[in-house]
N, C-alpha and C positions, 0 to 999 in steps of 0.2 A: 504493500500500500504506500510505497514511496511517493507516487504521484499525488496522493491525497495530502501528504505532509507538505509537498511543494505548492499545491494549490492553496492550502491555508496560509503558507508563507507569502505567496503572491498577493492574496487578498489583504493580509495584514500589512504588507508593504504599501499597498494603495491607500490604506487607512492611515498609516503612520506618516506618509508623505502628503497627506491631506488631499490627494487626488480624488478620493472617494467623496469627501465632503464637498469639494468644489462642484463636482458633477451632480451630486444630490441637490445642492442648492440651485444650480443653473437649470437642470431639467425639471426640478420641482416648480420653479417659477414659470417655466414654459407651460407646464401642465395647468397651473393656476390661470395663466393668461388664456389658454384655449377654453377652459371652462367659463371664464368671464365673458369672452367675446361671443361664444355660442349662446350664453345666457342673455345676451343683449336682444335676441329675437326669439323668445321662447314660443311665440305663437306659430312660427313657421318651422320650428325645429322638430324633427321626428325622433323616434327612439334610437335610431342609428347615427344621428348627426354627430354626437360627441365622439363615438367610436371612429367615424370616418375622419373627423378633424384630427384626432390623435394619430390615425394611420397616415394621413397626408403629411403632417409635420414630422413625425418621428420616422416615417419612411425615408425622409431626407437626413434627419439628425442622427439616428441610430448608427447607420454605416460610418458616418464621420467620426462619431465617438469611438466606435469599435476599432476603426483604423488607427485613430490617434493614440489610444491607450495600449494598443497591442503591437504596433510596428517596431518598438524598441525593446520589447520585453525580453527576448532571448539575446539578441545581438548586443543590447546594452549590458547585460550581465557578462557577455563574452569580452567586451572591451574593458570592463572594470576589473576583470579577473575573478568575478564571483562564480562563474561557471567552473573554473579550475578548482575552486574550493569545494563546490558542490559535488564534483566528480571524484574528489578524494574521499567523500562520504559514501555510504551505501545507496547512491542514486545513479541510475543509468541515464543515458541520453534520452531514451524513450520516456522515462519517468519525468524528465525535465520538460519535454514537449507536452506530454499529457497534462502534467501539473500546471504548466503555464496556461494552457488552453482552458482548463477547468477554473483556474483562478481568475483569468480575465472574464470568463463568462459569468462567474459569481459577481464580479464587480458590475458588469453590464446589467445583470438581473436586478441587483439592488438599486442601481441608479435609475432604472426605468420604472420600477414599481410605483414610486410616489406620484409621478406624473399621471399614471393611469388610475390612481386613487383620487388625487386632488381635482383633476378635470371633471370627472362625473359628479363629484360631491358639490363643487361650485355650480356646475350647470344645473344639477337637480335642485339646489337651494334657490336658484333663480327661475325655477319653473319648467325646466327642460325635461321631458321624459327620457328615461335611460333604460336600455335593454342590456342587462348584465351578460347575457350569452354573447351578443355581438361585441360587447366591450372586451370580454375575455378573448374572443376570437381575434380582435384587433391586436391585443397584447401578444398573443401567440405568433401572429404574423411578424410583428416587429422583433420579437425574440428570435424567430427564425432568421430574420435578416442579420441579427447580431451574431448568431451562430456562424453564418456564412462569412461575414466580413472580418470577424475575429480570426477565423481559420485562415483566410487569405493573408491577413496582416502577419499572423504568426508564422505562416508558411514562408513569407518573404524574410521575416526576422531570423528564422532558423537557417535559411538558405545562404545568407550573405554574412560576411565578417565585418561589413561596414555599416555604421549607423546612417551614414549619408545615403548609401544605396537603398537601405531599408525604408528610410523616409521618402526618398524619391519614388520607389516602387509603390508605396502606399498612396502617395499623391497621384501617381498614374492610375491606380485602381479607382480613386475618387473621380478623376476626370472621365475614365472609361465608363463607369456605371452610374455614379451619382449625377454627373453632368451629362450623362447619356450620350457620350461619344460612341458607344457601342453600335448604335443604329447607323452611324455614319460610315462604318467600316465597309458594309456591302456596297454602298454608293461609291466609295473610293475604289474598290476592286472593279466594279463595273465601269467606272470612269477610265481606269487604266486599260482594261480589256477592250474598251470601245475606242481605242486610239486617242486617249486623252480628250474625249468629248463626252458630253452628258448623254447617258443612255436614253433611248426612247423605246416605246412599246410596252407591253405588259411586264410587270415585275415577275421575275422567275421565282419558283417556289423556294429555292434554297435561301433567298433573302428573308422570307418569312420564317423559315426554320432557324436561321441564324439569330434572328431577333428573339426567338423563344428560348435561346440558350442563355440569355441574361438571367442572373440570379433573381432579379425583380420579377421577370416574367415567369420563371419557374415557380416561385412562391405563390404568385397570383393564380397560376393555373392549378397548382396543387390545392389551394384553399377554395377555389371557385365552387366545387360541388357542395361544400358545406356552408360557405358564406358568399353566395353569388352577388347579393346587393352591395355588400361591403367592399369586395375586391374588384368589382367590375371596372371601376375607375381608379385602380391602384396606381398611384403616381410612379413615374419612371419605368413602368413596365411597357415594353414595346408591343404594339399591336393591340387588337381588341378581341374579345371573346364573343363569338356569334352563337346562334342557336345550334348549329351543327359544328361540332368540334373536329378539326383535322387531327391526325394522329399525334402531331407534335405539340398539341395543346391538351392532350389527354392527361389525367392525373398520374398515370403510371410513368409516362415519359417525364412529366414535371418532377416527380419524385426522384427519378434518376438524375435529372439536372441539379436539383437542390443537393442531393447526396454527393454528387461529383464536386460541387463547389466547396463542400466542407472537407471531404476526404482527400481529394487530389492535392490541394495546396499543402496540407499538413504532411501527406505522404512524401511529396517531392522535397519539401523542406527538411523533413526528418532524414531522408536518404542522404541528402547533401550534408547535413549536420553530422550524421553517423560516419561518413566516409572522409571527413576533412579534419585536420588538426585544429585545435583551438588557437 
């Protein structure tokens, strides 16, 4: 159970360095603000309005927070020599990666929860109806995003020996998915293949498939059968879900996409971490 000890240490470090408290305060204020502004128009708000407001705002914020707090977690310990000390104790590199991931996710869970409590409380106090099931679904979707982007950032952090490269890689992930440059990649490929001119004619199917490989699209497609009204307009998810689902929007395919974004970055980072000297 070495990874569990390391996860506790990781969480304790976040608390000791006050990172945990800063994030609790910041995201808690965001939650209060969401509840307040939704409560401004209680007559037109539905039971799912608060949940959708939280999903829209934290669909943007949660990946940023996950990338920020995770990108230097392993590589930072490498540069300070802390990893060398840990490896002289009965901890393996696998335990370090697993413990770091569990510790970062514990931090993410704790800092997200207050916002999802404060927002509905304030909104309900101001007369907005609340659906607790949809609210819980909104939290689970955001928690799923945290799982993905924490894994990506830790994968980068374990892959490289440079904090600069790790920070740059995480910023690139931010641009790619949060700023939605992902959807521009097929256009760029088609532009090059078309002789450096804008493509014309119908969009090929592979472009639509590529869009659904985004972690945002994967989570939306996975949650759609259970929470169709909530995630139909999921921010940053390319494409729309129609009445007849193509195979690349089916929940099974979406589950594979989500799992791949969690497992592959950690596996690749761990392999590199395992085969290189500190």
